[in-house]
C-alpha positions, 0 to 999 in steps of 0.5 A: 410152369412148363400145356404150354402154348407158344415157347419158341422164344415168343411170349410164353408161360414159363412152366407148367407145374401141376402141384400145389404152389406155396407163396413166393417171397417178396423181393425186399425180404431176401428169403427163400420161398418155403415148400421151394419145389411147388412154386410156379413161374407164370410167365416171361415177357421176352422184350425184356427182363421180366418174370411174373411168379405166382404167390400161391394164396396171395395170388401175387405177380412178382417182378424178377427184375428187382431181385437181381440184375440181369445180364445183357441181352435181358430177354428171358423165354422161360423161368423155373425154380431149381435147387432153391432158386429161380433161373432163367433161360436167356437165349440170346446171351446162350446163358441159363441164369440164376436169378435169385441168391447169388447171381450165376451165369451158365454158358451153354451151347446153343440157345437155351430157351425152355427150363424146367425144374431139372433141365434146360432145352435149346432151340435146336432140341439139345437137353442140358442140366443146370451145369450146362451138360448135355444129357441128350437130344429131343430134336426140337423145343417141346411144346409141352413138359411134365415133371413128375418125381423121377422124370421129366416128359417132353412133347416134341411134335407127336413124340413123348420123350421121358428124361432122367439121366438119358433122354428115351423116346417113350410113345408116338401120339395121334393128335397133333395138340395134346397136353401132358398131366400127371395122374398119381404122379404118372404121365397121362396125355389129354387132348387139347390144352389142359391141366390137372391138380387136386383131382380135377381136370382144367380145359381150355375150350374156345373162350371158356374154362372148365373144371371137370372132376374125376368122372369128367363132369363139368363142375364149374365154367368161366368165360375168358375175356380173349382166347387163351393159349395155356393153362396152369393149375394147382390145388388152390388156383387156376391160371390162364394166359389170354392175349396180354394178360394172366388171368387167375381163378380160384379152384375148383369153383373158377371164380375170378381172383385177379388179371394182371398184364405182367408188365405189357404183354405175355 
C-alpha cells in the first residue's frame, strides 16, 4: 500500500506493501479476506469514494464504494487494512473510516491523509493510532512508508522515522528521492522509485519497469505506456500507477496481466 508518489491529498497509491497478496473478497460475498495482513490496496481516486483493491492471483480491482456507504464529504486519500477491515482516510471530513464490516468513523484532530496498517498520518505530520490518539509527530506527510513486523518506518524529506509506541528519528539520507524497502524484515533504503518482494527488486526507470535479482542483475524489462509514479510488488505481481491507470505485471517476468483505470483517474 503505502515508494509512493503523490500522497498529499492528490491522486495516489494508497499503500506500499511488500508482502505477498491474498485474493480480496468480492463486495457481494460479505466474506473477510484470508491472510488479511498481506492484502494490498492499490489506489484511491480522490475525486470520489472510490478505492481499488488488488485481488492477488485474480488481479481483480474491487470498488469499496459498493461495500459500505461513505460519510460526506466522501473524498478519500488513502486506504489500509487494519484489524480485519479496510479503513479509509477522509481528510475533508477529519475522519478515519472503517469501510468494511460494521461501519465506524473515528474523528481525529487535523486532516488524516495517509494510512498504514498501524497508523494514520495527518497533513501536518501528526501520527495517530486507529483510536485517533496521538503517537507523536514527524513534521509533515511522509513521501514513503514501510511496515515491518515490529516497526513502521516513514520518510519525511530526507529523514527516516521509526514508529512503534513512540516516534523516533532514525537516520538522515543524502538523496532527495528514495524508497523504503524490506530485506529480511529489516529496513533498507533504495535510491529512486523501487519496491522489493520475494528476492527481486523492481525499479521505475523513466518509462521502463525492470526486475533485478539479488545480485542487481536485470532479469526482465517492460516498457510502460506513460511515466509511472509508484510501484508495488508482491510475490505474484507488480503494479505501477501510470497517469490514469493501474498496470499489473506478473512477477518476476513482468509479463502484462491487467490495465485498469480505477474509475477515471488515480
